[in-house]
ROFIKE-622443 format. One record per residue (C-alpha): residue in one letter; x, y, z. Coordinates in Angstrom, 3 decimals, m for minus. Example, Ala and Ser with C-alpha at 12.3 -4.5 7.8 and 13.67 -1.06 7.14 Angstrom:
# ROFIKE-622443
REC|A|12.300|m4.500|7.800
REC|S|13.670|m1.060|7.140
# end
This chain:
# ROFIKE-622443
REC|X|77.205|61.592|98.876
REC|X|79.129|62.276|95.948
REC|X|82.237|63.083|96.247
REC|X|84.587|66.156|95.109
REC|X|87.832|65.838|94.519
REC|X|88.014|69.997|94.825
REC|X|86.219|70.173|97.542
REC|X|88.484|67.585|99.105
REC|X|91.413|68.924|98.185
REC|X|90.464|72.568|99.601
REC|X|89.730|71.704|102.737
REC|X|92.817|69.556|103.284
REC|X|95.054|72.871|102.869
REC|X|92.637|75.003|104.386
REC|X|93.093|72.414|107.980
REC|X|97.037|72.297|106.954
REC|X|97.070|76.236|106.962
REC|X|95.476|76.580|109.944
REC|X|97.691|73.454|111.317
REC|X|100.891|76.060|110.632
REC|X|99.292|78.816|113.189
REC|X|98.116|81.247|109.615
REC|X|94.689|82.963|109.990
REC|X|92.775|81.728|107.030
REC|X|89.730|82.413|105.077
REC|X|87.520|81.728|102.112
REC|X|87.479|84.674|101.408
REC|X|88.906|88.054|101.442
REC|X|87.866|89.500|104.881
REC|X|85.201|92.785|104.909
REC|X|85.794|93.373|108.177
REC|X|89.095|94.364|109.634
REC|X|91.174|91.782|110.645
REC|X|95.288|91.537|111.897
REC|X|97.460|91.126|109.217
REC|X|98.722|88.270|107.736
REC|X|96.515|85.819|106.597
REC|X|96.074|82.522|104.366
REC|X|92.996|83.332|102.081
REC|X|92.247|79.603|100.175
REC|X|90.795|81.461|96.091
REC|X|90.332|80.014|92.775
REC|X|90.162|75.790|92.477
REC|X|90.501|74.170|89.507
REC|X|90.291|71.233|87.954
REC|X|91.504|69.505|84.653
REC|X|90.002|65.836|83.923
REC|X|92.796|63.187|82.602
REC|X|91.584|59.958|80.937
REC|X|93.579|56.987|81.367
REC|X|94.001|54.456|79.571
REC|X|92.786|52.135|82.959
REC|X|91.101|55.482|84.647
REC|X|90.131|58.836|85.036
REC|X|92.179|61.599|86.716
REC|X|92.827|64.581|87.418
REC|X|94.892|67.938|87.172
REC|X|94.136|70.285|90.639
REC|X|95.160|73.785|90.958
REC|X|94.598|75.812|93.857
REC|X|95.438|79.323|93.959
REC|X|96.131|80.736|97.950
REC|X|96.696|84.146|98.299
REC|X|99.248|85.787|102.075
REC|X|98.229|89.185|102.786
REC|X|100.526|91.395|104.776
REC|X|101.625|94.954|105.618
REC|X|104.592|96.264|103.437
REC|X|106.946|95.107|106.721
REC|X|105.905|92.260|106.891
REC|X|107.551|90.965|103.250
REC|X|109.931|88.699|104.820
REC|X|106.886|86.694|106.821
REC|X|104.269|86.420|104.068
REC|X|107.330|84.849|101.676
REC|X|108.349|82.673|104.631
REC|X|104.775|81.428|104.886
REC|X|104.518|80.544|101.266
REC|X|107.201|78.663|101.078
REC|X|105.405|76.619|103.654
REC|X|102.220|76.559|102.208
REC|X|104.200|75.555|99.267
REC|X|105.667|73.158|100.524
REC|X|102.716|71.273|100.597
REC|X|102.954|70.255|97.483
REC|X|106.236|68.570|98.315
REC|X|104.303|64.768|98.972
REC|X|101.235|63.373|98.574
REC|X|97.686|64.960|100.870
REC|X|95.224|61.957|101.973
REC|X|91.550|62.755|102.590
REC|X|89.097|60.513|103.324
REC|X|88.292|59.625|99.638
REC|X|91.303|60.637|97.512
REC|X|94.818|60.410|96.991
REC|X|96.416|63.910|95.670
REC|X|100.081|64.089|94.485
REC|X|102.053|67.229|94.695
REC|X|103.557|68.580|91.208
REC|X|106.057|71.012|92.806
REC|X|107.643|71.969|89.561
REC|X|104.666|73.121|88.435
REC|X|103.973|75.546|91.384
REC|X|103.770|79.444|90.872
REC|X|105.118|81.850|93.632
REC|X|104.657|85.653|93.045
REC|X|105.160|88.354|95.861
REC|X|103.918|92.214|94.119
REC|X|103.146|95.310|96.434
REC|X|99.311|96.201|96.742
REC|X|97.649|99.936|97.014
REC|X|93.824|99.019|95.981
REC|X|93.802|100.003|100.487
REC|X|93.515|103.145|100.272
REC|X|96.963|104.918|101.769
REC|X|98.673|101.510|102.251
REC|X|101.047|99.322|100.746
REC|X|100.005|95.625|101.140
REC|X|102.926|92.804|100.617
REC|X|99.992|90.026|98.672
REC|X|102.040|87.041|97.729
REC|X|100.015|84.108|95.804
REC|X|101.129|80.813|95.753
REC|X|99.311|77.581|92.601
REC|X|99.655|74.874|93.895
REC|X|99.450|71.504|91.939
REC|X|98.159|68.307|92.683
REC|X|97.539|65.134|90.256
REC|X|94.496|63.343|91.051
REC|X|96.119|59.878|92.217
# end
């Protein structure tokens, strides 16, 4: 079986989001769902060659969606998810050390749904593959 660190981190963050009580999706739902919800999106790995091992820096982008009246709730959800990068996440095969000082956090209004203004939070977490 091929061990894929980005997939294990993605799964760990997905599971953590659900454990926090958030409706979490691996895609932007095409059908009607209740707001707020979390969508895990892009994952990127940059390989680092070290003297005695191979490491990497992995980023995971997370989207949080809510109605305009849910701005505070969206912000709270993003803060809770951001705390995942405060420590170490351990999976069956890897250890991921959070790089909270590199996290990127943004909230904006979104008008892509007709006659609706949504609050769209974008959070990018960074982890060293340890």
